[in-house]
Structure formats: C-alpha cells, structure tokens
N, C-alpha and C positions, 0 to 999 in steps of 0.2 A: 241163307242169311237169317239170323234170328229176328223175331219181331222187335226186340229191343233196339236193333241197329237200323231198322227201316226208318227213313227220314221223310217227313211230310211237310210240304209247304216251305215257308221261310224259316221255320224253326221246329225242332223236336226236342222233347225232354222225356226221359224215362219215367214210367209210372212209379218207379221206386222213389224218385225224388218227391213224388206226391206224399209219400209216407211221412215226410217232414211235417205234415199238417194234422196228424192224428191228435185228438184232444177232446175237450168237453165243450158243449155249447153254453150251458147255463147251470147254475146250481140246482134249479128245479125245472127240468125241461118240460115244456108243454107238448101236447100231442102234435104230431107232424101233420102238415096239410098237403093235400094232393088234389089234382083235378081228375075228374072222370067224364068221359063222353059216353053216355049210356052207362054200361057197367064195365067199361074198359078204361084202365088207367092211361093217362096221357104218357107218351114215350117219344123217343127220337123219330119213330115212324108214324106216330099219331100226335100231331102238334097243330091243332086248328087255329085259324086266324080269328080274332075278335073283331066285331063290327059294332059301331054305335048306331043303333037303329032309331033312336029317338033321344032328344034332349028335352026332358020334361021342364015345363015352366019357360021354355024357349030361351033360356039364358044360363050361362055359367058366370059366376061373379067372384072376383078376388077382392078382398077388402084389406087395406093396410093404411099405414101412415108414413110419409116420407118428407123430411124437411119441414115438419110442422103442418103439412097439408094432408087432409084425408084423401086417400087414393082408392078409387073404385074402378076396376077394369072388368067390363062385362062383354061377353061374346055370345052371339046368337047361334053359332054353329060349332060342332066338334066332330073330328074324324080321327079314328085310330089308323095309323099307317104301320103295317108290319108288326102289330102287337099280337102275340100268340100265347096260347096256353101251353106251358112246357113243364118238364119234369120238376118235381119238388114244389109243386104249387106256385110256380113262377110264371111271369109273363115274358120271359126272354129278356134280352138286353140290347136288342137292335131296333126296337120299334120306336115310333114317334107319335106325338099328339099334335094335330093341327086344329087351331082355333080360328074361326072366321067371324066376320061381322063384329069385330071388337072395337070398343070405344073406351076412352079413359076420362073419368071424371075427377077433377080436383076440387075438393070442398063442394061436392055435389053439382058442379058445373062441367059440362063437356069441354075438354081442352083439345082443340084442333091440333095444336103443336105437339101434343102427347099421343096422337093417334098411333097405335101400333102398326108397324109395317114389317113385311118380310120381303126384302128386295124391292121389286116394283109393285108388290101386292099390298094394297092398303087394307087396314083393319084385320091383318092376319098375324098370328103368332104361331111359330112352329117350334116345338120343344127340341131339346137335345135328345139323343138316344136315351131311352128310359129302361129301367128294370122294375119289375114288380114282384111281390111275393105275398103269399098268405101268411097272416100272423094271428095268433089267438087273442081273443078279447071277450071277456065275460061269457065264457062257455060257447062262443061261436068263433067265426073267423072273419077277418077283414083283409082287404087287399091294400098293401102299402106300395106307393110308387115313389121312386127316386131317380135321379140322373144315373146312368149306367157307368159313366167315366169320371164324374165329379159330383160335388154337392149341388151343382146348378141344374135344376130341372129344365128351365127355359130362360131365355133372355128377351125381355120386352124392348124392342128397338123402336125409337120414334125420331123426331127431328132434333137438330142442334138447339132449338129454342125451347124445348120442353124443360120446364122449371125443375122437374124432379130428376133430370138426367136423360141423355140420349139413349143409354143402355141401362136397363134396370134388371138385375138378376133375381129370379125366383129360386130360392135355395131351400133345401131341407127334404121333408117327407110329406106327401099327401096320402090320405087313406080314404078308401071307399068301402061302404058298408051295405050289405044286403041281408035283411033278416031271414031270407029264404035261400041263402047261399048253399045250404046242404040238401036242398030239394031239387030233384031232377026237373028241369024245365028248359024249353027252347029259348027263353029269355030271362034275364035277371035285371032287376031295378037296383042300381047302386046310387047312394047319395054320399055326401061328405061324411067321413067317418071320424071316430073319436081319437084316433092315434096320430092325427096330423101334427107336424111340427114344421111350419114353413115361415119363411121371412122374405121380404123384398129388400134388396140391397145388402143387408148384413144381419147377423144373428144378435139383434138387440131387442129389448122389450118394445121399443117404439115401432120397430119394423115387423113385428109379428103379423102374420097374414092368415086369414081364414078363407075357406072356399065354400061357396054355396052353389050346389049343382046336384041334379039328379039325372042319371043317364040310363037308358035301357041297352043292355049288351046282348048280342046274339052271336052265333057262329056264322062264318061266311065261307065262300068257296065251296069245295066239295063236301064240306061238313055243315052247310047251311041247313037249317031246319032240325038239326039233331039236338037232343036234350043233353044238358051238361050240368055239373055241380061241383062243389068242393066237398072233400071228405077229410075226416081226421083219422089218424092211425098212430099206434105206438110201436116203437122199435125195441128189440131186446136181443141179447146173445144167449145161447145155451151151450153148456159143456156136458157131454155125456147125458143129455136129456134133462139136465137141471139148469134152470134159468140163473144167469149171473146176477149176484146180489152184492151188496156192500161188503159181505163177508167172503165172497168168492170172486177174486179179482185176478184171473189168470194172465200171465205175461205173454205178449206176442213176440215172435222173432222172425227175421228173414232167413229162411233156410237156403234160398238160392236166388240169385239174379240170373235170369235167362241170358245166356251168352257170356256169363261171368264178367260183364262190365255194364256200365250205365252211361248214357250219352245224352248230350244236349247240343243241338245245332241251331244257329241263328246267324244273323248278319249285323255287324256294327260298323258304321262309317264305311260301308261297302266292303268290309273285310269278313270273309267267311270265318265264323268262330265255332269251334267244337270243343266241348268239355268231355273228358273220359275219366271214369273212376272204376277201379277194379273190385271194390268191396263196399258193402253197406251193412250197418249195424243199428238196430232199434235200441233206443235208450228210454227206459221207463214207460213203455207202451203196454197198458193193461186194458183188457176188456172190462167195461163197467156197465152198470144198469142203464136202461133206457137207450140201448144201442150206441153208447159212447165208447170212446177210447180215452184213457186217462189224460187229464190236462197236464201240459208241460212235457209231453213226450217229444222226443227229437230223433233225428237220424244222423248218424256219423258216417260220412263217406271218406274213404281213404284210397291211396294210390291214384290220386287225381292229377291230370295234366290238361293243359290247354293247347289246342292247335289253332293257328291262324293261317288261313288259306291252305290247310292240309298239312302244315308242318308244326311239330311240337316246338313251343316257344318258351325257353327257360326264363325269359324276362316276365312271363305271365304265369308263374307258378302259383296255382290257386290254393287258397286256404281261408279259413274263417279267422276273424279277429282273435288273436291269442293262441291259435292252433299252429301246429308245425306245418311246414310246406307239404302240400298234397292232401291235407285233411280239411274237410268241410263239415261243419256241424250246423244244422238248421236251427232256425228260431223256434220257439214254442208255438204251437198252433192248436186249433180246435176242430173237431169233426163230428159227424153224425151219420149213422147208418140210415139209408133212405132207399127209395125205389126209382128205377127207370123202367116204366112199364111194369112187368112182373118180376124184374131182376133186381137183386140187391146192389147198391152202390154206397160208397163212402164219399160224402161231400165235405170238403176240407178248406180251411182258411186260417190265417194267422190269428193268434189270441188278441194281439194289438196291432193296429196299423194294417198295411196291405202287403208287406214284404215277407215272403216265406223264408228267404235266405239271401244274404249278401256275401258274394264271393270277393275276397280281397285278392288283387292281382299284382300289386307292386308298382312303384313309381315309374319304372321304365317300360311298362306294358303299353303297347301301341293303341290299345282300345280303352285305356283308362285304368285307374287304380282300383275301382270297385265296380261290381256288376250285380245289381239287385234283381231277383226274380219276384215278380209282383202278381197278385191275383188269387184265384181260387182254383183248387184242383178237385177232380172227381175220379175215383177209381171204381171200376166194375169188379165184383167179386163172383168168381165162377161158382155155380151151384150153391149160392149163398144160403138157401133154405135147407140144404141137406147136410147133416152132420158128417164131417170128414176130418181126418187128422191134418190135412193141409188144404189150402184154397189158393188158386191162382188169382192174382190181382193184376189188372191192366189199366192203362190210361184210357179215359173216356173222352169222346168228342164234346161232352158237356163242360169240360174244363174251360176256364177263362184265365189265360196266363199271358203275361208280357215280360220281356226282358228289357231292363233299364227304364222304359217308360210305357204308359198305356196308349200306344199308337199302333195303327194298323201295320206299320213297318216292323215293329218289334213284337208282334203277336207270336206266341209260341204254341205249337200244337203237340199233343202227347202221343207217344207210341212206346210200347215196351211192356214187359211183364216180369213178375217175380212170384215166389212161393212163400206164403205165410203159414206158420204153425205155432202152436203153443210151446212154451219152454218152462224151465223151472220145475216146480212140483207137479205141473200139469202137462209136462212133455209127453207126447204120444196120445193124448186124449182128443176125441173128436169134438168139433165145435161148429157152430153156424150162427148166422144172423138172420132174424126174421122181422118183418114189418106187418102188422095186422090190426 
C-alpha cells in the first residue's frame, strides 16, 4: 500500500492537496525566526516546555475601558501550561496561560462582583488554547501570542452582577519583548512588547487594552537548565548553483502522485467520507526569491469522486464553484520555505481567510452541499539542501487542518507524497531550497 493511501486517525489528506497553498508571504519578507536549544534547532523531537520562573513586579496588569468605566485586571501569579518551543519560531497551539490572584478594579476601586473565576476557583483566569510566533521588530524579534482557534485569547468570567458583564473576552494579539532574545541563556526576561493589538469586549477604540507585565521564562522538564535563544535566518532557492532572483523564476510541476491518486478521509455526521482524485496539476507555481513560491499559485485536481461509507456516491460529485464535475481547483494561498530541525519544509496557508479549498457537493449530497478544508499545511522536502532534478514532498505532522470546522472531531491528519520538478525552460535542471 502506498504512503498516499495510508490513513491516520479521524482524517487523512494527501500531501499534494497541501500544494494548494504555495504562494508568497509578504512583498518584502523579513528574516525567518527559529528557536535553538544550545546550538540545536528545535524540531519535532526537540520541543521543550516553557516555564514562568518569576513574575517581576509581582503582578500582571490589563488596562482598558468598558461601558465608560476604567477597567484594571491585575493578577499576582502566572503559569504556562503546555506552552512549548516548536518549529518555525512558534510556541505550539495547544498551550494555555493560567493567571491567579486576580482582582478587578472599576474606576480604581476593587469590585467584588467582578472578581474573575474559573469554575469554583476564585481569582483565576485560564486562557483558551494559544499559539505564539516570533515576529521581526526593529532589527530584533518579539513573540506574538494569539488564541489558536479564534481571536479570543481568554474570557474573563465573573458574577451576574458585574457591571461590565459576566463574561468579558480578551481578543487580539499580545506581544512579549526580550532585548537579549538572540543571546544564549538559561532564562529570558520578557515584558509587554510593541506589536500588541488587544481589546476587551470588542475591537473599538474605547476597548483598546494594554498589558503591563515582566516575566522570566526558562525551560522545564528534561530540558531544565539548558540555554536557549531565538535566531534569524533567510531562505532561498537555487537552480544549477544560481540563486533564484526576480529575473529567474522557474516553474514547478507535479511529475507524479505516488499511487496515482490523492485521498482524504474524515467523518461527517458519523458518515465515513473519502475523496479520491486521479490527477493533480500545478497552476502558476514559480520559485521566487527569499524561499517563496509565487503568489496566486493553485492546484487543479481532476478525476475526483466522493465515497460515503465506502461507496461512490453520484449525489456527491465533487467540484469547485464554476468547474466541471470531478474537478477541484484550490484557492490562492501563500507559503514560505522553512526548517524542521535541520530539514527543509514548506509552511502554507491561504492568502485570505482560513479556507484552503471549498468542495461543492450538490444539493442532494447527504453530508451537505459544501465542504471547506480549513487551516495551515506543512510539507517536508526530501534532501532539500541538495540540488536534484526532483524532490519528494510529503505531509508533515506539523500541519494544522480541519474539515468543515475547527473542532477536534473534524481534525485532519496528513499522509502522502508526490514528486516535484521544474518545467518550462528550466525542465531537467537541478534545484534546492536552503535556510541559513
């Protein structure tokens, strides 16, 4: 059985579907950010947990305004739960932040009715699952933190009689800055950074929220006591030894899908759903400077059918809007060459929104008329730093994908592989991707 057809967990999608996401990140890409423990890049096998070893000043303070009242939420304790250093300068997407000893002041007076609670716990705020990533700022790097499944970082819950509301959402992005983030050290002091954009309740000028806090972070568990830091690197492609420039933009093509088909497996309303396609074609995918692949690139799948509970279902003939039956054309997406440990990867996501592709199924289909694939994809590139005429690409466990909605039930895991080569006037030339 080919790797393309092996199915994992509740859902599987071919790595070639991930090619829907090739594109550009920004008009002028900044250096990439990565984590290192000692001199080793963080990877799937080296992903240490972060620990808050000290809250300097003994409090974390959020300042805002709600309903005409000045709001100050201060907490005397902070704990990271499952927050890890991961690939691509990220903090994972499954960790949480627990604040304790929290009180709420309205117009500078403590409000007992607005005391934060977490179930039976008084004075406690527990965030939603969060994600974090390094971002460039003024020649250095800061850490940006957001909710991993929505814009809401945390919901502050209090009593029914709280005048600003029983549930108040903290939404947006918080940033943490450490002036010595590029220096190897066992601990790093982070304070509120310059790229924060956060609000209480809603995104209005009145509800703009600032954070005042300084925390010392160290590694924990088996990595406790080790030195760590952030580093910058730049990505590039080369063709026959020459770096890709704006004047050298070779086209990519899919020469082969392993097993001659591409599959996706999941479950919808307790119905086993499988999509099969017999062919895939890259549209407008070019290698570009800074480790990009051209913006607006798409993948066209053909010969596609849907199976419900193992049987081909004519009522669910898949297609993209405006395409003929059996043909699926992905949305435009963006991507960037990056690293997983010492290996090359492509991290990919839609240019706009979160939907990589929406499959139209027809009015009579038992699982609904439309099926969106949501999230970010990651492809590993075999021997990425070695120039070769072709490279094997495969789905990575770093991908974050959901079918229909971002719930655990609809999570999609990747498996599969295909072969990429250059085409057009560069057909037959050797190429590679490097990050240094």
